[in-house]
N, C-alpha and C positions, 0 to 999 in steps of 0.2 A: 501636631507635628506633621507637616505636609511637604510635598515636593514641589519645586518650581517647575514651570514648563520648560522642557528641553528644547534647545535650539536645533531644528532639523538640519541646519546647515553644517552641523558638526559631523554628520554621517558621511561616510565615504561614498562617492558616486559609483553607481553600478555600470560596468562596461561589458558590452557584448563582443568586443574585439580587442586585439592586443594579446601579446604573448602570454603573460602569467595569468591574466584574468580569464582568458579563453580556456586555458588548461584547467583552471580551478572550477569553472562552470560546467565543464564537460563531465557527463555522468560516466562512471566506470562500467565496464562490460559485466553483465550479469551471467554467471556461469550456468544458471538454471535453464537458459535458452537452449543449451546443448542437449540437456535431458529432454526438453520438450520436443526438439527436432527428432531425436532418436525414437521417442515414443510414437510420434506421428508416422515415422517410416515403418515401425514394427506393426502398428495397427493397419497400415495400408497393405503391407504384405499379406496380412491375415484376412482382410476383408475384401480388397479390391480384386476384380477379375482381370488377371494379366494374360491368361492363355485362352480364356473362353470355356466356361463350364456348362453352357447351354441354358435353356429355359425349362422350367419345371412343367411337366404335363401329368395328367392322370393316367393310370393303367388302362382305362377304357379308351382314352384318346390314342395311347400307344398301340392298342389293338386295332384301332381304326386305321392308323398309318400303315400297320403291317399288312392289312388286307388290301390297302390301296396300292401296295407295292413300292412305298417310299423308303422303306428301311433297308439299309445295307448290312449293318452289324449292330449287335447289342452286347454290352459287357456288364455282367452282374458283379458288383463289388461288395464283398462281405455279406452277401445275401440280404443286403439292406437297400441298396441303391442300384438302379439300372441306368447306364449311359447309352444313349441312342445316337447312332450315326446314320445320316441320310445318304442316299445314293446321289449321283450327279444329276439325274433327271429331276429328282425331288427338290434339289437346291435351286432350280430355276423357277419353280412354282411361286406365284405371288403369296400364297398362304404361308409358305415357309420363309420367304424373304422378309416379310414384315415382323416375324417373330424372332428370327435368329439375328444376332449382332456380332460384329467383328470384335476381336479382343482389343483392349485399350492400348497396349504397348505397340503391337505390330500394325494394327489397322487393317490387315488383309483378312480375307475370308478364312474362317477357321476350318481345319480338317475334321473337326468334331471334338467331342460330341456336341450335337446341336440341341439335344433335349436330354432330360433325365427325369426319372420317376422313382417314387418310393415303392419298394416291393411290398412291405407290410405283410398281411396274412397270405399274400399270394406266393410266398417263398416255398410253401409245401408242394405246389403243383406247377410252378413256373418252369421247372426243368423239362417236364413233359410237354408243356405248351410250346416252349422254344424248339424242342426237337420236332414237333409236328409242323411248326411253321417253317423250320429249316427244310423239311422234306417238301412242303407245299409251295413256299415262296422263295426258297433259296437264301434265307437269312443266316448269316454267320452269328454264332453266339459263343461267349466265353465266360468263365467264372474266375474272379480274382479275389485274393485276400491281401488287403493293404493295411499297414500300420501307420497311424497318424501321431506317433509319439512326438515328433517335432512340433506339430501344431498344438498338441495338448500342453507340451512344455511351455510353448510361447504364451498360451492362454493363462496358465498358472503364473508365469512370470509377470504378465501384465496385471493380473489380479493382485498379486502381492505388491507390485510396484505402486498401484493405485492406493492400496490400503496403507502402505508405509508413507506415501505422499500425504494422504489425508491426516494421518497421525502426526506427522511433522508439522503440517499446517496448523492444526489445533494447538499443539504444544507451543509453537512459536507465538500464536495469538495469546495464549495464557501467560507465556513468559515475557510478554511486553513488546511484541512487534518484531519487525525484520531488522536487517542490517547486521553489523558486526556484533551488536549486543543482544540479538534476538535469537540465539541458538536454542536447541532443544532443552538443555539443562540450565537455561538462564533465569528460571523462575526465582531462584534464590539470590540473584544479583541485586545490588542496590539501585534504586531509581532516582538517586540524587542528581540534580542538575549542577554541572561543574562550570564555575566562572573562573577562567584562567586567562592567560595572556591572549589578547585578541578578542576576548568575549567579556563584556562588562554590562552592568545594569544601567550605565549612564546617569547614575545618581551619586552624589557625594554629600559630605556634611554641610556644605554651603547651601544645598537644596532642602535642608531640613529646618523648618521653622518651629520655634518654641521648645520647651522642655530642655533647657540648656544643661541641667544637672545630669539627666540621663545620657545626653549626647556626650558630655564631658567624660563620663566613665567609659563609654564605649570607645571614644577617641583615644583614650589612654592605652587600651588594648591594641589598637591599630598602630599607635606610635611605638609600642613595645616591639611589634613585628618589624617596623621600619628601622628603628634605632635601638637594637637590643643592648648595645654596649653602654648606653646611657643609664640603664637600670641594673644590668649585671655587674657593673663596676662597684655598685653599692651593695651587692649581695641580694638584690631583689629577684624574684621569680615571677614569670608571667602567670596570670590567673588561668586556671584550667578550664573554667567555664563561667558564663554569665547568663542569668535567667531574666528575661524581660517580662515584667508582670504589669498588667493594667487592663482596664475595661476595653471592650471592642471599639475599634476605630480611633484609638489614641496615637497610633503610628509605630507600633512595635515592629511590624514587618518592614515598614519604610526605613526605620533605623537600621535594620539588618541589610536592606538593599544598599544603604549608604556605606555600610561596612564593606560589603562586597565590591563597591566601586572604589573605595579608598585603600583597601588592605594591601593590594599588589601582591597577594599570595593566593594560591588555589582556594576557592570558596565553594563548598558543597552545600546546596540548598535543597531541602525536601520537607514534606509535611509528615506529621506523626502518623497519619492514616496510610502513608506509603509502606509502612512496615506491616500493616494488617493484610492478611491473605487467608483464603479458605483452607489452605493446605497446612498441615501441622509442620512446624519447624521452619517455615519460610521466613517469618518475621525475625527470628534469631539469626538466620543465615544472612539476611539482608543487613542486619546490624554489623555482623562480622565483616561482610564484604565492604561496607561503607568505611569502617575504620581502617581496614586494610588499604583501601585506596588513599585515604587521608594520610596514613603513615608513610606511604610510598612517596607522597608529594609534600611531606612536612618541610617547613612549617606551613600549616593549612588551618582553615576554619570550617567547622561544620555548623550549619544553621538548621534547627528542627523547629518548624512552625507548628503550633497547636500540639505541643508535646503531651498534653493531657490525654490524647488519644491512646497513648501507650504507657503513660506515667502515672495512671490512676493508682491510688493506694491499694496494696494487696490485701488489706484487712477489710475491704468493702466489696460487696457483690461476690461472695464466695461461690465457687462453682460446684460445691457439694461432691467432691471426689473426682469430677471429670477433669480432663487435661485442659487447663486454661492457656490458650495460645498467647494471650496478651501478657500473662505473667511470665511466660518463658521469654518473650521478647524484652520485657522490662529487666529481667534478671541478666540477660545478655548485655543490655545497654549499661547496666550498673557495673558489670565486670569490665567492659571495654573502657568506660570512663575512668574508673579508678579501682582496678582489681589487683591481682597478684602481679601481672605484667605491667610494665611501665607504659605510659602513653604520652611520651614527650613529643612536643612539637605540634600537637593537635589541640586546638581550642574549640570548645563547644558553646555555641550560642543557641538559646531556645526562647520561645515566646509562648505565653499562655494567659488566659483571662480567668482560669480556675485553679489558682495556686493552692486553694484550700483542699482540693481533692488529690493533690500529688503525693506520691509516696515519700515518706520522711528520709529514706535512704538516698533518694534522688536529690534532695535539697541540701544535704550536708556539705560542709566544706571539704574540698578535695574533689568534688564533682562540680558543683556550682558554687564557686568561691564568692561570687557576687550575685545579689538579687537586686536588680535595677527596677524600681517602681516607675512606670510610665503612666502618670496620672492624667486626669482630665485637665486641659489647659485652663489657666486662670485668665484674668482680664488682659494683662499685658501680652501673654502668649497668644490669646485669641486675636489680638491686633496684628501680631506678626503673621499668623496664619491667614487672616483676611487679606493682608497686603500681598501675600504670595499668590492667592487665588484670584485676586482682583486684577493682577497684571495683564492677563490675556483678555479681560473683559473691558469693553468700552463703556465707561461710566461717566455721569455728568456731575456737576458741582453740588447737587443735592445729597450725594452719598457721603456719609460721615463714617469713617472706619471706627472711631471711638464709640459712636452710638451703636453701630452694629455689634461691636464687641460686648457692650453693656447689655444689649438685648438678647444675647445668646449665652446666658450662664448655663453651665452643665453640658454644653455642646462639645463634641469631640472634633478632631480635625476632619474626620470623614463627614460629619454633619455640616461643618462649615463649607466644605467643598461642594456638598449637595445644595446648600443654600445659594451659593454663587451661581451654580449651574442652573438651578430652578429659576432664579431671578432673570438670568439671561434668556431663558426659554419664555418666560412670561412677557418680557419686553419684546421679543421677536414675534410672539403671538399677537401682540397689540400693534405691530408694525412700527415700533419706535426706532429711532436712530441711535439711541443710547439707553443704558440701564440707569434708572433713577431710584430714589429712596423708596417710593411707593412699590416698586417692583420687588425690592428686597423685603419690605414688610409683608407683601403678599406671599413671597416665598417662605418666610418664617411661619406665617399662618398656615400655609399649605402643608409644611412638614410637621408642625406641632399639632395642629388641629385636624388636619385632613382636608379633603377636597370640598370646596364650597358647593352647597346644594341649593341653588337659587329656586329650583322648581319643586322643592319639597312642599307637600300640602300641609298647611297648619292653619287652624281656625283663629279667628280674631281674639277669642278669649285666651287660647293657649299662648298666642303671641304677646298678649298683655301680661300674663303671668311670667313669661320668660323675661320680658323687659324689666319688670319690678324685681325679679330674682337677680338679674345681673346688675341692676342699679343698687341693690342692697350690698352686693360685693364691693362695688365701686365706692359707695358711701363709707362703709366701715373701714376699708383699707385707707381711705383718704384721711379719716379722723383719728386713726390709731397711730401711736408713736412708732412701733416697731414693725408695722405691716409694710409690705413691699409697695412702693409707689406705683400708681396706675399709669399705663401707657395708652390703652384704648379699650373700649367695650363694644361688643357687637351682638346683635340678635339674629344674624344671618346663620342658618343651620350650616354646620361644617362637620364632616365626619359623622360621629355618633351623637354629637351634642347639638342642642337647639340654640345655644348662645355661649359666649365665652368672654372672659375678662383677661386682658394681657397686662402683666406687671413687669417692672424692672427691678429684679431682686438685687439685694446687696451681696457683695462678695464676703461671706463670713467664714472664718476658720473654726470658730466655736460659737455656740448658740446658748443663750441664757434661758431660764424658765419663762421670764417675762416676754422674751421675743417669741418663743414657741406659742405661748398663750395668745398673744396678739394675732399671730398667723391663724390660729384656730378660730378666734372670734371673727376674723375677716372671712374665713371659709364658711362659717355658719351664717354670715350675713345674708346670703341668698334665701335660705329657708326662713330666717327671721323676718325678712321683708315680706314674704308671702303671708306670714302670720299677722304682722302689723297692719298690712293693707287690706287683705281679703278675709282675715279671721280663720283661715284654714291653710293647710299645707298640702303639698303634692309630692309626687315621686321624682320630681326634677332634681332633687338634691342628692341623688344616689352617689355620684362621684365625690361630692363634698363630704358626705357621711363616712365614706370609705377612707378618705384622707385623714379626717380628724380622729377617727377611731385608731388608725395606725399611729398617728402622732401621740395620742393619749397613752396607748399601751407602751410606746417607746419611752415616754416620760417616766412611766411607773416601773417598768420591768428592765429597761436597758440603761437609761442614763441616771437612774437614782434620783429623780427630781421630785419624788413624792415623800412627804413627811411621815406618813403612816407606814409605808413599806421601808423607808429609810435608805441608807446608802448601800443598796444592794443592786447588783446587775446580774441578770440571768442570761446575758448574751454569751454565746459560744463562738469565739473567733476562729476556732479550728474547724468548724463546720460539722463536727461529729453529732451534734444534737439533732440534725435533720434525719438521722438514721435511727434515732431512738423513739420508742413508742410511749415513753413516760416523760412527764414534765419534771423539771429540776426543783419543783416546790410542791408543797402539800396541798390538799384540797382546801384546807382552811385559808392558806395564803392565796390560793387561786380565787376564792370568794372575795377576799379583801381587795385583790387587784381589780376584779370586775367592778366592785363598788366604787373604788377610787377613780377608775376610768370614767364611769358614768357621772360621777360628781364633777370631774374636770370638764367633760363635754357639756353638761347641763349649765355649768357656770359660764362657759364661753357663749353658749346659746342665749343665756339670760343677759349677758353684757351686750350682745349684738342687738337684742330687742330694745334694751334701754337706749342705745345710741340712735337707733332708727326711729324710736318713738320721739325722742327729743328733736330730731331733724326730719320729721315726716314731711313737712312742706317741701323742703329741698329735695327729698327723696322722690316725691311725686313729680316735681318739676324735671328732675333728671330722667325719670322713666318716660315721661311724655316726650322729651326731646329725643330719647332713644327710639321710641316708637315712630317718631316722625322721620328721623334720619337713618335709623338702623345701625349706624356706627358713630360713636362719639370718641373724642380724644381728650388728652390731659387738659387742653385749653378750655374745653367745655366745662370741666369740673372747676377750673379756676374761676370761670365766669359765675358759676352757681354758688360754690362754697368759699371762694377766695383762697388765699394761701393756706397751706397746711399749718396746723398749730405748732408743729415742731420743725418747720422748714429751716429756720436759721441754724438750729442745733445740728440738724442732719447735714446741712451744707458745710458747716465748720468741720464736722467729723469726716465728711468725704474729702475735704481739702487737706486735712491732716493725713489721711490715709494716702492720698495722692502724693503729698509732699514726701512722706516716708518712703513710698515706692520709688519716687524720683531719686531720693538720696541713696537708696539701696542700689539702684541702677547705676548711678554715677560712681559709687564706690566699686561696684563690680567692674565698670569700665576702667577705672583707675588701677584696680588690682591687675586686670588683664594687661593694661599698658605697662605696668611695672614688671610683670612676668615676661612680657615680650622684650622689654628693654634689658632685663637680666639675661635672657637667652641670647640677645644680640651681643651683649658685653662678653658673655661666656664664649660665644662663637668667635668674637674678635680676638679675645685672649688666646684661644686655641690657634687661630690663624697666625698671631704674632709669635706664639711659641713654636709653631711649625716653621715659620720663616726664620726664626733665630737658629733652630736646629739645622735647617738647610744651609745657612751661612757658615755654621760651625763645620758642617760636613765639607763645604767648599774649601774652607781654610785648611782642613786636614788633608784634603786631596792635593791642594797646592803645595803643602809641606812635603808630602810624599813624592810629588813630581820633582820638587827641587832637590830632594835627597838623591833620587835616581839620576838626575842630570849631573850632580856633583861627582857621583861614583863613575859615570861614563867618562867625564873629563879627566879624572885621575888616572884612568887606564891608558890614555893616549898621549899625555903631556910628557916630552923627553927631558932628561936631566942634563947638567952641564957637561958631563963626560960622554954625551951622546949615547948613553945606555938607557934602556927603558927603565922608567921609574917603577919601583916595586909596587904591587897592588896593596892597598890598605885593607 
């Protein structure tokens, strides 16, 4: 399920001039600039010299100036500081001119003090020294006591203002930024993005490809919001919530974006992690604020992406007595969705790929009335998705959408988008003018197998073993009825593998035991080829052994396909078993399971050896061709092995499946056409009914007007006796 490329021409042009646009682009005045200016002025008053306080000198330098006859007066302030005033003769000396400065404001020569010094330990004898210098040099001296309460008050005020400013700054950052929503106590506010009038995702249901069933259910909710009378007339109520469930990349969030673009009601979008915060109570507070905003704008829609971040089952991961903030948030969400108070007019959409870990109370009807499964797209849906993503790409005639869809089973919409983009990048890297089939094949190889490693060091013997290993896979899959048909085989190292075989899997809804067994035989064909040709096996079959072991255990313990174990399945769909340390069966049963799994794998291995032994000549020929060309395709196997033994039967089966799919598609189109016609007929009937009602209203109005006219004429018409006619 993917979105089409939006037309950039639909966006409104940006204008730097003109009445309304200019006012809209103009930023509002920030009141905090006033606080900044006041702070600068206060600091300037406190620090800048406006009247001239002089230059600091040492007591010894002061004594030197005294003896030189330069000092006129000295003022000792608070027995801590001495202010020195020079006489007129000293002011003309070059020594003092270079040291004394005029005040900043007036610019004129200051009347003093020109110097000051710190009294320090000298305060005990300074009075006697000044008295002696007064008698000897004629210096005037005075002692003053000054109180600096204004300056100290200003310093404390500035300190507190700075501390409060820093506190406000950090609280704003924790609370989620500036602006109207970033105040000090905004940490408990919802972080949801609102899509309302004038703001849209630019995506609608026409931009969503594939998964028509899921889209149809969501479209019904949107239609209910647009045309409520259509449903309420029959007594229907709008669903309170819908949960989108599916693997990653299938388009759950894209479907929600389409709802936001189509709903024409306020749409609140956020992630489950937006409720998580380090402070206690913040998550529950944000839930309350979110629903408060949604109720104020009702009818509205709330979309919570990755709801498993807060909706995990409360029975798992116990906090052993500590306050679990996630549980508090979940409890608040449950209460808001369907608690004691009503929550009318608010619809909740949510998406998750881990529905197995969600709390049961969250999944019940009344909270999430609908659970919409957004599955991996099938063949036809992959075609639609490819057509969406191929529109902006310049492709040539070699590209077949049908083949691409068949080559990508199990791929999600996100994977298909990645393939299209990767193919375009590969073509651009090769300086091609268009994207071709080979580019898409390389893109699929790149995404599935990893980056091609052409310079990886590998010996000739290792390369030969890899060639026969991959040839064994190709041979067994070609000769087995239910094995997937081969597309190509390569021995070029890619990712973590030294070689790979690519198949074209069938689209199966159910799988039989024979089909699973043939797939296991084909998987064991690589190791069997090493045994048949070289008489020994290597470690190159690690991934093959892992795959067949899982398949065999699933056959025995999950699908009930083993006669000895019987029709028993130990699969737990609720996901509770992954938290248990005990197995759901006894040790004796476990031993039987291990024995049966080993029998199945050895049987598949033996059958692979038999097939390759009977076709050893063709196997060697195929491996030699693979060593020579490094990559071989389906046409090379046709040349060596001829047609597959079951090709006609397989072709007939595929044609019947295709025919059935076409019939189903035609019926769906016919049904949609009938529904559309029924809606058109209903609309036409409503219009005719409304028209008839309007005609009846017009007739009634004409009758009323005629009656009024008759009454007026009766009032003025005279009788034969020239007397007024009495009123009726």
